[in-house]
N, C-alpha and C positions, 0 to 999 in steps of 0.2 A: 853606163851599167851593168854590174857581172848577173848572171843567174847564177844561182845556189838550187842544187839537188837534194833533197831529202827523202830521205822514202825510214820504211822500217825494218826488221832485222829477216824479216819471212824474202826476200833478196835473195841473202846466201849472197853476195860482193865474196871478191878476193881483198881482203886486208889492200895489195896494193892497186887494189883499182879503188879500194875505198880513197887512199891517199893520193893518186893520180891524178884523182875524179875531186879531190877535198869532196868527199862525200856528208855527208850528215847521215849521222841511222838513228831513231829512234828504239830501239828492243821494247821486242812485245815479253810474259814472262812466262815462265816453265813453276808450277810449282810437282815440285815429288818426295817423298818421303818429307814432307812436316815443314819443306824448305821452300823459297821463293827465291830462285832468279834470275835475270835480266838476262836475255838471248844473248851469245857472244860473249857475255862480259864475264858473268861469275860463272858459268855452266860452262863447259866443251861440250862437242858432235861425243868423242869419245867419252868423257865421263858418263853422261846418261845416255847411251846406249847399250855401255857394257852394265848399266844398271841393271837395262831395262832387257834384259840375252838373261843376264842371269838371276836377277829379282824375279816373282810374280809382282814388277810395281808398275801402275801405267799413270803419266802425270798425268796434270789438266795442265790449262794453259790460258791467256786473260791476255786480252788489252792495253796498251798502254795509257796512264790518262792524260788528257786536256792537258794539263800543266807539264806533263812530260814535253810535248808539242811548245807548248807554248817559252817552255825555257827554252829552245833554237831559234824560235822565231823572235825572240827578242835579244837573242848576240846577233841581229842579219846586221850588217851593216848597212848605214846611212844612205839612202836610195836607189836601193837589189830591187830585183825580184825571186822567188825561189819558188821552185817546181816542187809539186812536194804530192811522190807515187807512192801509193800504200796498197796492201792484199788487199783484193774483193771484197767490198761493203759488205758483200753474201757470206764473206766466209766469217770474218773477226769483224768488233768494234771500233778498229783502230780506225777506218778511213775519218767515223762520226769526230775522235777523239780529234782529229787533224783537225779538222770542219770546226770542230767547238772552242777548239786552241786560237782557233784564227776571228773569231767572236769578240770573243774573250783577247784578242791584243790591240792595245792601245793606242794604236801607231799608224798613220797617215801615210809615211816617210818609204815602205817597205809597200812593194804588191807580192800577194798571193797565191795563190794556185795550188790548188787542194781537188788531185786525180785518185777516182776512182779504176783498180786498173785491172782491173774484174780478172785476179793473175792471183798468181804468187809463187812462191821458186825462181826456178828457173825462166816461169813466160814472166814476171812481173824483173829478173833482172835484166832480159833480150832486153823489153822496154825500156830501162834507162841503159841501158849501155847504145841505144838508139840513139838516147835523150843526150849523152853520150857524144856523139860522136858530132852530133850538128852544136853544137854548143861549139867543137873544137874548131871547128867548122868559121866557124859566127854566126851562126845564124840565130834570129830572137826568136821570144818568146812565144809570141803569135806562129809563126813554121810550127816553131815545137808543136806547142796545145794542136796545129793541125794533127799532124802525124801521129802525134798520138792518138788521137778520134779517128785515123784510118787505121791503128794500128791494134788496137784497143779489142773493136771485134774479134781480129782476125789471130792474135795470139791463140792456139792451141795449148796442152797439155796435158796428157797422156799415161795414165805410171799403173801400172799389178803391184799390188801389196802381197805380202808374201804368208801371212798368220790377218786370221776376217777376227778376231779377239779385239785386235785397235778400234775396225769399224763398229763390233760387236759394243765395246766397252762408248762406244760416243754416239752411238746411238742411230747408226747411221743403217745398222742392219738388226735383225730380231735373235734372238737367241738358239731359237731352231736353227732360221736360215748359217747362223756361224758353223752351230753343231753339222749340220751336212753337210756342207762346205765345206772344212777342214778334213771332216772324214773321207771325202768325194774328187779329195784336191781341187779343186771349185775355185782359181781364182777371177777376183771380177774386172774387169779392169773399166778403170775412174777414166773421168777425164773431168773439165772445167768446162762446162755450158753456161750464156750470158754470166760467169760470177759466180756459181752453184755449180756441183757435185754431183754429178750425174753416175748412171752405169752406163759403159758405152759398148760392152760386152761380156756372158759365162764363159771361161775356158777352160774344161780339166788341165790339172799340169801348167807349172809357171812357162818354162819353157814355155810352150802352143801357144800362152799367150802373149806372151813377150812378140812371138814370132808375128802376133792377130794385130799390136800394136805397128810391129813394122813392115807391114803389105798394108793397111791401113795408109802409115805414112807414104808408099811407094807412090801412091796411086796418084798422090797431090807432091811431090817431090818436083817438081818441074818449074811448079809456080812458090816455092818454100825462098825465099831470101834469107833466116837465122834456122839454125839448130842448135838445139844442147839434150844434152842428158843429161840424171839425178840419180841420182839415189839417195837410200838411209842408209847406211852403213854395211854399204855391199856396189865396191868400188872395184872387184874382180869384177861382178856382172854388167855393170855400168861400160868398164872399158870392153869388154864383148856385144853389148848394144853398142857402141861407139862404130866399130869397127863390123858391126854388120847396115847401121846406118854408112858408114863409109864408101860402103859398096856401092851404094841409091844418090848420097848428096856428094855434091864434090868440092863447096863448099865446106869450111874450118866447122867445127863438134867441139860448142862447150861443151864442157862434163865438172858437175859442182856438187858434192853434195848439198840434202839439204837437212835441216837443225831441227834440233827436240822441239818446237811450236810443235811443226808442221809434223814431224814424224813421229812425233805423240799418237796422231789422228789415226797413221796410217799405219805405224812402225817397223822395224830394223827387217831388211830384205825388201824393201818395195822400191821400184825402179820407176823409170819412165823416160817423155821429151816432150818436149816444147818446139813450137817455132812458130813461126810466122810467116 
């Protein structure tokens, strides 16, 4: 009985990993300039971020439909199992779509397990990477589900935004906070806490904010199993962060760009890290 892995586009896994591990992706949607795009299919990161940096454009996003998941479920081979692990239900309705599709599937010959990751972007990616490792080792679904139960509460994601305009547009901060925050160069450090976004700290200047998350990680680094860095159209800053973390953490550090669905809410120039 084979185990199939299904996720959504906000994991931002590499094309080689998707192919090598046969991971199926159900994309979220980006609405920009009057058009709807499927993330990772109809719109590249570069195209989206070039528009966001050059024009006063603020994309919106939407979850996939239950029908999008149902189409993937129906393609699963007879007698197999599928692990569906997606963006936090406190950030998107994607998990609800995946759950609804499971209820609509009129098949008793396939076992589907829908998991709320309580995470997204590289936090979600780290969870999937661990699932792939266990599958390669021949471990079964019960062992994988138990490992995810352990991992999910431990997965932490921290990020520093470059411009408060995007958080303001998304309703996460008010107009006054945006105005004075940008004027005073206040950079909020945000983190995913129990599947939702909270403010970890507010620091003046981006450099100091990044230093703050490095310091916070340093205190926990001896217990960390895996570490990753992400960015929104800021590869040089991400590499600088990776180098700083490499002085603290001896293991491999996965680096991946975050795409438009998450990037639309935090804006270009955002950088962050995730670990468990």
